[in-house]
C-alpha positions as CSV (number, residue, x, y, z in Angstrom):
1,X,18.6,5.4,-14.0
2,X,20.8,2.4,-13.5
3,X,24.0,3.8,-11.3
4,X,25.5,0.4,-10.8
5,X,25.7,-2.9,-12.5
6,X,27.7,-5.9,-11.0
7,X,29.2,-8.4,-13.4
8,X,26.3,-10.5,-11.9
9,X,24.0,-8.1,-13.4
10,X,25.3,-7.9,-16.6
11,X,25.3,-11.4,-16.9
12,X,21.4,-11.4,-15.8
13,X,20.6,-8.7,-18.4
14,X,22.1,-10.8,-21.3
15,X,20.1,-14.1,-20.2
16,X,17.1,-12.7,-19.2
17,X,15.5,-13.8,-22.2
18,X,16.7,-16.7,-22.4
19,X,15.9,-17.7,-19.1
20,X,12.8,-16.7,-18.7
21,X,11.3,-19.3,-16.5
22,X,13.9,-20.2,-15.2
23,X,14.2,-19.9,-10.9
24,X,16.7,-17.4,-10.2
25,X,18.8,-17.3,-6.9
26,X,20.3,-14.0,-5.9
27,X,21.1,-11.6,-8.6
28,X,20.9,-8.2,-7.4
29,X,20.4,-5.3,-9.9
30,X,21.1,-2.1,-8.3
31,X,18.7,1.2,-9.5
32,X,18.3,4.9,-8.4
33,X,15.7,7.1,-8.6
34,X,15.6,10.5,-9.9
35,X,14.4,13.6,-7.5
36,X,11.1,14.2,-9.7
37,X,8.1,15.9,-8.5
38,X,4.7,14.4,-7.2
39,X,1.3,15.5,-7.5
40,X,-0.3,14.3,-4.3
41,X,-2.9,16.9,-3.8
42,X,-3.3,20.6,-3.9
43,X,-1.9,21.1,-0.1
44,X,-0.6,17.9,0.8
45,X,2.7,17.8,-0.8
46,X,4.5,21.4,0.9
47,X,2.9,19.9,4.3
48,X,4.3,16.8,3.7
49,X,7.8,18.0,2.5
50,X,7.8,20.5,5.8
51,X,5.8,19.0,8.1
52,X,5.9,19.5,12.0
53,X,8.2,16.8,13.4
54,X,7.9,14.9,16.5
55,X,11.2,12.9,16.1
56,X,13.2,14.4,18.6
57,X,15.9,11.7,17.9
58,X,16.1,12.4,14.7
59,X,16.3,16.0,14.2
60,X,19.5,15.9,17.1
61,X,21.2,13.3,14.6
62,X,20.9,15.9,11.7
63,X,22.9,18.2,13.8
64,X,25.6,15.4,14.6
65,X,25.4,14.4,10.4
66,X,24.8,10.6,11.3
67,X,22.1,9.3,9.0
68,X,19.6,6.9,9.7
69,X,19.4,4.1,7.0
70,X,15.9,2.5,6.6
71,X,15.7,-0.8,4.6
72,X,11.8,-1.2,2.8
73,X,11.6,-4.6,1.9
74,X,8.2,-4.9,-0.1
75,X,7.2,-7.8,-2.6
76,X,4.0,-8.0,-5.2
77,X,1.1,-7.4,-2.5
78,X,3.2,-3.9,-1.8
79,X,3.1,-3.3,-5.6
80,X,-0.5,-4.1,-6.7
81,X,-2.3,-3.0,-3.5
82,X,-0.7,0.3,-1.6
83,X,2.2,1.6,-4.0
84,X,0.8,5.6,-3.0
85,X,1.6,5.3,0.9
86,X,4.8,4.1,0.1
87,X,5.8,7.1,-1.9
88,X,4.0,9.5,0.5
89,X,6.5,8.3,3.3
90,X,9.7,8.5,0.9
91,X,8.5,12.1,-0.1
92,X,7.5,13.0,2.8
93,X,11.0,12.3,4.8
94,X,13.1,14.1,2.0
95,X,14.2,16.2,4.1
96,X,15.4,14.0,7.4
97,X,18.5,12.5,7.4
98,X,17.6,9.4,6.2
99,X,18.5,7.0,3.5
100,X,16.4,4.7,2.2
101,X,16.8,1.3,0.0
102,X,14.0,-0.7,-0.8
103,X,14.4,-4.4,-2.0
104,X,11.4,-6.1,-3.8
105,X,11.2,-8.8,-6.3
106,X,11.7,-7.7,-10.1
107,X,8.4,-6.6,-11.5
108,X,8.0,-4.3,-14.4
109,X,5.9,-1.2,-12.1
110,X,8.8,-1.8,-9.0
111,X,10.0,1.8,-9.8
112,X,6.0,3.0,-9.1
113,X,7.1,2.0,-5.7
114,X,10.3,4.6,-5.7
115,X,10.1,8.5,-5.0
116,X,13.3,10.5,-4.2
117,X,16.9,9.8,-4.0
118,X,15.6,6.3,-2.9
119,X,18.1,2.9,-4.3
120,X,16.4,0.3,-5.6
121,X,17.3,-3.5,-5.6
122,X,15.7,-5.9,-7.3
123,X,16.0,-9.2,-7.1
124,X,15.5,-12.7,-9.4
125,X,12.1,-14.3,-8.7
126,X,12.5,-18.1,-7.3
127,X,10.1,-20.9,-6.6
128,X,9.0,-21.5,-3.2
129,X,10.7,-24.9,-3.8
130,X,13.9,-23.9,-3.3
131,X,13.0,-20.6,-1.1
132,X,15.4,-21.5,1.7
133,X,18.3,-21.4,-0.5
134,X,17.1,-18.6,-2.5
135,X,16.5,-16.2,0.2
136,X,20.0,-16.8,2.0
137,X,21.7,-15.8,-1.2
138,X,19.0,-12.5,-1.6
139,X,19.8,-11.5,1.7
140,X,23.8,-12.1,1.2
141,X,23.8,-9.8,-1.3
142,X,21.5,-7.0,0.3
143,X,23.0,-7.1,4.0
144,X,26.7,-6.6,1.3
145,X,24.9,-3.7,-0.2
146,X,23.6,-2.3,3.2
147,X,27.3,-2.5,4.9
148,X,29.0,0.0,2.4
149,X,30.7,2.8,4.0
150,X,27.5,5.1,3.5
151,X,25.0,3.2,5.4
152,X,27.0,2.9,8.1
153,X,24.4,4.8,10.7
154,X,21.7,3.1,13.1
155,X,20.0,0.4,10.2
156,X,16.0,-0.1,10.6
157,X,14.7,-2.9,8.1
158,X,10.9,-2.0,7.5
159,X,8.9,-4.8,5.7
160,X,6.4,-2.8,4.2
161,X,4.1,-6.0,4.2
162,X,3.9,-9.5,6.4
163,X,4.2,-11.1,3.2
164,X,8.2,-9.9,3.0
165,X,8.9,-10.3,6.5
166,X,10.4,-14.0,5.9
167,X,13.2,-11.7,4.0
168,X,13.1,-8.8,5.9
169,X,13.7,-10.7,9.2
170,X,16.6,-12.7,7.8
171,X,18.3,-9.4,6.9
172,X,17.5,-7.3,9.8
173,X,18.7,-10.5,12.0
174,X,22.2,-10.5,9.9
175,X,23.2,-7.1,9.9
176,X,21.7,-7.0,13.9
177,X,19.1,-4.7,13.3
178,X,15.7,-3.9,14.4
179,X,12.6,-5.2,12.5
180,X,9.5,-3.2,11.9
181,X,7.1,-5.0,9.7
182,X,3.7,-3.2,8.3
183,X,0.7,-6.0,8.8
184,X,-1.9,-5.8,6.1
185,X,-3.5,-9.2,5.9
186,X,-5.5,-11.5,7.7
187,X,-3.0,-14.4,6.6
188,X,-0.3,-13.2,9.0
189,X,-1.9,-15.4,11.9
190,X,-2.0,-18.7,9.7
191,X,0.9,-19.0,8.0
192,X,3.6,-20.4,10.5
193,X,6.6,-18.7,8.5
194,X,5.0,-15.4,8.4
195,X,4.2,-15.8,12.0
196,X,7.5,-16.3,12.8
197,X,8.9,-13.6,11.4
198,X,6.5,-11.4,13.2
199,X,7.3,-12.5,16.5
200,X,11.0,-11.5,15.7
201,X,10.0,-8.0,14.9
202,X,10.8,-4.8,16.8
203,X,7.5,-3.4,16.5
204,X,3.9,-3.7,14.4
205,X,2.1,-1.5,12.5
206,X,-1.4,-1.7,10.6
207,X,-3.6,0.4,9.0
208,X,-7.0,-1.1,10.6
209,X,-7.9,-1.4,14.5
210,X,-9.1,-5.4,13.6
211,X,-5.8,-6.4,12.7
212,X,-4.3,-4.4,16.2
213,X,-6.8,-6.2,18.7
214,X,-6.1,-9.3,16.8
215,X,-2.4,-9.1,17.7
216,X,-3.1,-7.9,21.3
217,X,-4.6,-11.4,22.1
218,X,-2.6,-13.3,19.8
219,X,-0.1,-15.4,22.2
220,X,3.7,-14.9,21.0
221,X,2.6,-11.3,19.9
222,X,0.7,-9.5,22.8
223,X,3.7,-8.2,24.3
224,X,4.6,-6.5,21.0
225,X,4.0,-2.8,20.3
226,X,1.4,-2.3,17.9
227,X,0.6,0.6,16.4
228,X,-2.9,1.7,14.0
229,X,-1.2,3.7,11.5
230,X,-3.5,4.3,8.7
231,X,-2.2,5.0,4.7
232,X,-2.1,8.2,3.3
233,X,-4.1,9.6,0.7
234,X,-3.7,13.5,-1.0
235,X,-6.8,14.8,0.0
236,X,-8.8,17.5,-3.0
237,X,-9.9,20.7,-1.6
238,X,-13.7,19.8,-2.4
239,X,-15.5,16.9,-3.5
240,X,-15.8,15.5,-7.0
241,X,-18.6,13.2,-6.9
242,X,-21.4,14.7,-9.1
243,X,-19.8,17.5,-9.4
244,X,-22.2,18.3,-12.8
245,X,-26.1,18.1,-13.0
246,X,-28.1,15.8,-15.0
247,X,-25.3,14.2,-17.3
248,X,-23.7,10.4,-17.3
249,X,-22.8,9.1,-13.9
250,X,-19.8,6.9,-13.5
251,X,-18.8,4.6,-11.0
252,X,-15.7,2.7,-10.9
253,X,-14.3,-0.8,-9.3
254,X,-10.9,-1.8,-9.1
255,X,-8.4,-4.4,-7.6
256,X,-7.7,-7.8,-9.0
257,X,-9.9,-9.6,-11.7
258,X,-10.8,-12.5,-9.5
259,X,-14.0,-14.7,-8.5
260,X,-13.6,-13.4,-4.6
261,X,-13.5,-10.0,-5.7
262,X,-17.4,-10.1,-6.6
263,X,-17.6,-8.0,-9.6
264,X,-19.8,-9.6,-10.9
265,X,-22.1,-8.7,-8.3
266,X,-21.9,-4.9,-9.7
267,X,-22.5,-6.0,-13.0
268,X,-26.2,-7.6,-11.9
269,X,-26.8,-4.5,-9.8
270,X,-26.5,-2.4,-13.0
271,X,-28.7,-4.7,-14.9
272,X,-31.4,-4.2,-12.3
273,X,-31.0,-0.5,-12.4
274,X,-30.3,0.0,-16.1
275,X,-34.3,0.7,-16.6
276,X,-34.5,3.4,-14.8
277,X,-31.3,5.1,-14.8
278,X,-29.9,4.5,-18.6
279,X,-27.2,7.5,-18.0
280,X,-24.8,5.5,-16.0
281,X,-21.4,3.7,-16.8
282,X,-19.4,1.9,-15.1
283,X,-15.2,1.4,-15.5
284,X,-13.7,-2.1,-13.9
285,X,-9.8,-1.5,-13.6
286,X,-7.3,-4.3,-13.7
287,X,-6.6,-7.7,-14.6
288,X,-7.3,-11.5,-13.4
289,X,-8.1,-15.0,-14.1
290,X,-11.9,-13.9,-13.8
291,X,-12.2,-11.2,-16.7
292,X,-13.1,-13.2,-19.2
293,X,-16.1,-14.4,-17.6
294,X,-16.6,-10.9,-16.6
295,X,-17.2,-10.3,-19.7
296,X,-18.9,-12.9,-21.0
297,X,-21.7,-11.9,-18.3
298,X,-21.5,-8.3,-19.1
299,X,-22.7,-9.4,-22.8
300,X,-25.1,-12.1,-21.3
301,X,-27.1,-8.9,-19.6
302,X,-26.5,-7.0,-22.6
303,X,-24.2,-4.3,-20.8
304,X,-21.5,-3.6,-23.3
305,X,-22.1,-0.1,-24.0
306,X,-22.4,0.4,-19.9
307,X,-19.3,-1.3,-18.8
308,X,-15.9,-0.6,-20.3
309,X,-12.6,-3.3,-18.7
310,X,-9.6,-0.6,-18.4
311,X,-6.4,-3.1,-17.9
312,X,-4.4,-2.3,-15.2
313,X,-3.7,1.7,-14.9
314,X,-1.0,4.0,-13.9
315,X,-2.8,6.5,-12.2
316,X,-5.3,5.2,-10.5
317,X,-5.8,8.3,-7.9
318,X,-6.7,10.2,-11.2
319,X,-9.1,8.0,-12.7
320,X,-11.1,7.3,-9.4
321,X,-11.0,11.4,-8.9
322,X,-12.8,11.4,-12.5
323,X,-16.1,9.8,-11.4
324,X,-18.6,10.2,-8.9
325,X,-18.7,6.8,-7.2
326,X,-16.5,4.0,-6.3
327,X,-17.4,0.3,-5.8
328,X,-16.2,-2.3,-3.3
329,X,-18.3,-4.9,-3.9
330,X,-17.1,-7.6,-1.9
331,X,-14.7,-6.7,0.6
332,X,-11.0,-8.2,0.2
333,X,-9.3,-10.2,3.3
334,X,-6.6,-7.8,2.7
335,X,-6.1,-3.3,3.1
336,X,-6.3,-2.1,-0.2
337,X,-5.1,1.6,-0.6
338,X,-8.6,2.6,-3.6
339,X,-11.2,3.2,-1.2
340,X,-8.7,5.4,0.9
341,X,-8.2,7.0,-2.3
342,X,-11.7,7.4,-3.3
343,X,-12.6,9.1,0.1
344,X,-9.4,11.4,-0.3
345,X,-11.3,12.2,-4.1
346,X,-14.3,13.4,-2.5
347,X,-16.0,10.7,-4.4
348,X,-19.1,8.7,-3.0
349,X,-17.9,4.9,-1.3
350,X,-20.5,2.2,-2.0
351,X,-18.7,-0.6,0.1
352,X,-19.2,-4.0,1.6
353,X,-19.8,-3.4,5.3
354,X,-17.4,-5.9,5.8
355,X,-14.8,-3.5,4.3
356,X,-11.1,-3.1,6.1
357,X,-11.5,0.8,6.6
358,X,-11.7,2.4,10.1
359,X,-13.9,5.5,10.6
360,X,-16.7,4.1,7.7
361,X,-20.3,5.0,9.0
362,X,-23.9,4.1,6.4
363,X,-25.6,7.0,5.6
364,X,-22.9,9.5,6.7
365,X,-19.8,8.9,5.1
366,X,-20.5,6.0,3.0
367,X,-23.2,3.3,1.7
368,X,-22.7,0.1,2.8
369,X,-24.1,-3.1,2.0
370,X,-23.7,-6.6,2.8
371,X,-21.2,-8.1,0.1
372,X,-22.3,-9.7,-2.7
373,X,-25.7,-8.7,-2.5
374,X,-26.6,-7.8,-6.1
375,X,-30.0,-6.3,-5.0
376,X,-28.8,-4.2,-1.9
377,X,-26.3,-2.7,-3.9
378,X,-29.0,-1.8,-6.3
379,X,-30.7,-0.2,-4.2
380,X,-27.7,2.0,-3.1
381,X,-27.2,3.1,-6.4
382,X,-30.8,3.9,-6.9
383,X,-30.3,6.2,-3.8
384,X,-27.3,7.4,-5.2
385,X,-28.6,8.5,-8.8
386,X,-31.9,9.5,-7.4
387,X,-30.0,11.9,-4.9
388,X,-27.0,13.6,-6.0
389,X,-27.3,16.7,-3.7
390,X,-27.4,13.8,-1.1
391,X,-24.8,11.8,-2.2
392,X,-22.2,14.1,-3.1
393,X,-23.2,15.6,0.8
394,X,-21.9,11.9,2.2
395,X,-18.8,12.0,-0.5
396,X,-18.0,15.3,1.7
397,X,-18.2,13.8,4.4
398,X,-16.2,10.6,3.2
399,X,-13.5,13.4,2.4
400,X,-13.1,15.0,5.8
401,X,-12.8,11.2,6.9
402,X,-9.8,11.1,4.5
403,X,-8.3,14.8,5.6
404,X,-8.8,13.6,9.4
405,X,-7.5,9.8,9.2
406,X,-5.5,9.4,6.1
407,X,-3.3,12.8,5.7
408,X,0.1,12.4,4.4
409,X,1.8,14.7,7.4
410,X,0.5,12.7,9.8
411,X,1.4,9.4,8.3
412,X,5.0,11.1,7.6
413,X,5.2,12.0,11.3
414,X,4.0,8.7,12.8
415,X,6.7,7.0,10.8
416,X,8.9,9.8,11.7
417,X,8.1,8.9,15.6
418,X,8.5,5.2,14.9
419,X,12.1,5.4,13.2
420,X,13.0,7.9,16.2
421,X,11.6,5.3,19.4
422,X,13.4,2.6,17.7
423,X,17.3,3.9,17.5
424,X,16.7,5.5,20.7
425,X,15.9,2.7,22.4
426,X,18.9,0.8,20.0
427,X,21.4,3.3,21.5
428,X,19.9,2.9,25.1
429,X,20.4,-0.9,25.3
430,X,23.4,-0.5,24.1
431,X,24.7,1.9,26.2
432,X,23.5,-0.4,29.0
433,X,25.2,-3.0,28.0
434,X,28.5,-1.2,27.6
435,X,27.8,-0.1,31.3
436,X,27.3,-3.7,32.9
437,X,30.4,-4.6,30.9
438,X,32.5,-1.8,32.5
């Protein structure tokens, strides 16, 4: 639902078809999200909406009618890799005195990040050659929006990915606000621009311990508050893996269809086991540059009747729930939420042993193998297909891990505590500055 459209934005809409390949600087389109119900598990929604709160500062603010504004800054990384968790955060805090504003580039799936009354500011895309100039204009318009009387309370700029941090850092600096950054990729330590943005962060959160440990030993970041905060997923009551005796078994892999994700490994593994287990069907979800090669390989391996390429799916969580197994044939270098969704759905997770997901134990709650090794993956497939009851037990342990580490309530409470601590520290610093000035 479009609730306000500036003259610049109207011009943007009129010219959109004419300048599809033009680099755009700072047109902003303001969009409002309607309050739509969100299905996030059998019992998690009620708990997420009314969890036990730990952000005492925010509770006190509610009584004083002072609202916190959180400016969420996202990019393609967020839209493609963990949209569900972003929505859970908003719906979980819908009863708190918090106004969310979400800033992201124009994207056909940008609205998938929204839940509740969050305001969406989409900026047009720009070429990296003019990044500095483009960012300046985007920052100016975002800051103008955040300067409206409605948002005159405390402000936190929350970058949902490290690649969005340069924009978030400039907004925070111009608004004299605190910066919170989610780090979900190793590239943060390899890119000077991203690292500089991290240096300006008040606090850093990451979903896996490996990143936190790396940052704690990195000069320039070792003095930062760094917390491990797992992403959330709505958990099922019971495992769904192999819930039917006999019949066709299904396995899914999802993500960008790029060479580095190793989907060819899964195809070769299925070829190895098809003689013994003919009732196996696979679904490969996503789009990418390797799709044509994967389709050709499927035909060459004579697996066309076994493999379905679905393209992107709007409701990946429901699709995962409908399968027996979820496969990560080669671990990506960045965190993705699909393996967590698989654990929470109670399907059997088969993954590269280097996967970025804490708490996995081979044979206990997952089946792990050396990434890219189709023979090793085939061995895991044979075990799962030949031991369905035992596979269901492993999936049940994976579901228990999701319920222990990836609950919506705990993620929401954790963020609420962080928001409260940041605003409380900011207030204390302001009071100290005033007392010293007097």
